[in-house]
N, C-alpha and C positions, 0 to 999 in steps of 0.2 A: 595585475597585482591590485588596480585601483578599485576593481569589482569587488574582491575579497575585503579589502579595508572597508569598503562601502558597506557590504552585507554585515560584517561584524559590527559596525556601528549603529546599524538600525537593529540589530538584534537587541532585545531587552534583557536586562540583567535576570538572573534567575529568580530573584525575589519580587521581580516587576510583573510576574505573569502567573495566572492561575488556571485551572480546567474550566471550561463552563458547566454549570451543573447540569445543563440540559442535553448537551451533545458531546461535551468532554475535550472539544478543542481548546488549544492555549489561546487565552485572551488576557489583556492588561487587568492586571489586579484593581485598578480603579475604574474598571469598564460597567457601565450601566447597561449596556445591551451587547448581546453576542453579535459578532460581524460575521459568523458562519451562519447560524441559524435564527437570529433575529429576536431571540428571547429575551424578555426583562430579567435579568440576573436576580435583582433583588425580589421582585415578586415571585419568581419561580423558587426561590429559596425560602421565603415566607409560606408558599403552600406547601412545599415539602415539609417544613417543621410543623405545620399544622396536621399533617398526616400522621405522624410519628406519635405514637402512644406514652403519655408522661404520667408519671405518678402524681396524683393530687393529695391523697392521704392514704397510708398505710400504717394499720395498727389495730388495737383493741378498744373498746369502748371503756369510758370511766367505770371504777368499781361501784360506786353509789352516785346516782343521778338525780335525787328529788331529796326535799326535806323529809319527805314520809318515809323514805329509805334510811335516812340518817336517824329518825325518830324510833324507826324498828331495831336499828344496830344498838342504839342506846338501851331500850326496853330488853333487848335478848342478851345484853352485856356482851356484844361483839359476835354473837353466834350467827347473826344475820349477814355480819360482813364478811364471814368465810363463806356462806351460801352465794352472796353477791360477786364475792371474788372467783368463785368458781364458775360462774355464769360469766363474767367478763372474761375470763381466761378461754371459756370456750367458744368465743366469737371473734373472729379478726375480718375486719372491713380492709378491702382494697379497692380504692377509687382511683381510677385513672380518668384521662381526657377523652376516653372512648367506651368504656365499659365501668361497671361496678360488679364486684366478687366479694361474696360473702361466705365465709368459711366457718363452719360449725362444728363442734364436737371436741372433746379431749382427747379421747383414746381413737375413736374411730371419727373419720372426718368427712364431712359432705361439703361440696363446693357448688354453690349456685353463681351462675353469672348471668347479667343483663346487659344489652348493649344500650348506650346513651341514645343512639337514636330511636330506640323503642319506647323511652319514657314518655308518657302523656302528660301526667300531673305532677306537680311538686306541692304538697301539701307541709307546710311548717307550724307544728303544735308546739305551743309554749304554755303549758299548765304552769299555775302559781308556785306550785311546789318545785317544779324544775328550773323557774326563772330565778328563783331565789338562791340556788346554787350555780347558776350561770349555764344551764343545759336547756336544750330542747330536743325534739324529736321531728326527724325529717321521714314522711312517708311519702314514698314515690310509687306511682303506679304506672304499669308498663302494658303494652299491647302483647307483650309476649304469655302466651298461654301456659307456658311452664313454669314461669316465675312472674305472676302478676303484680305482686307488690314486693317493695323492698323497705325496710325502716330501718333509718340510721340513727344512733342516740349514742350520748356519751362522747361525742367528738367536740375537741375543741373548736370554737369558731365555726359552728355548724351553719349559722346564717349564711356567712360568708361563703362557705362550700356549698351551699345550695345556689347561690346566685352564679358561681363557677360552674357548677353542673348545668345549670339552665343555659348558659352561654355555650358550653362545651356540647350539649345535646343539640341545639339550633345549629351549631357548627357542622357537627356530624350528620344531620340532617341534609343540610346544604350539601355538603361533600359527597354524600352518597345518592344524592338528587332523590329522597324520599318525601313523599307527600302525605299528610294524614287526613282521613275522611272523618268528618263531623255527622254523627246521627242527628238528624233534623226531627 
């Protein structure tokens, strides 16, 4: 009977344990390392979270993205705004931590996708007309022959998004063990 009471006292309460994310064995909730597989629990969870694809931006570009376009809207008494609205409605950007999807078209749709590890260059263009209304254009060049360049525009905080994409691109290259070759 003393063995049973000793076993019961050493058992953890149901809330005090959790499964190891690497091997699945029950470990203490506060454990830093799994006693069964020796895996660092926190590092393993961080690495797994980096592998999952998360949305960074999903949406359509702004309707009017520069001062020149606003001037054309005023000069045409709003007809140009309608044309710009149709243009904006026909494009959807879906930017994640692993790829960029661009869907084009109103009735018939085409969807292009480029993996972030394939992006080679990030060019941020800030013409005066776009800067005056708070926009810029991000031109991405990739090594993917089927989708060699992507242009993102009309997205709020595009400069911050460009930095995030660059970090995600480097992380994806490291995760996939991809190296790039520079033509000398």
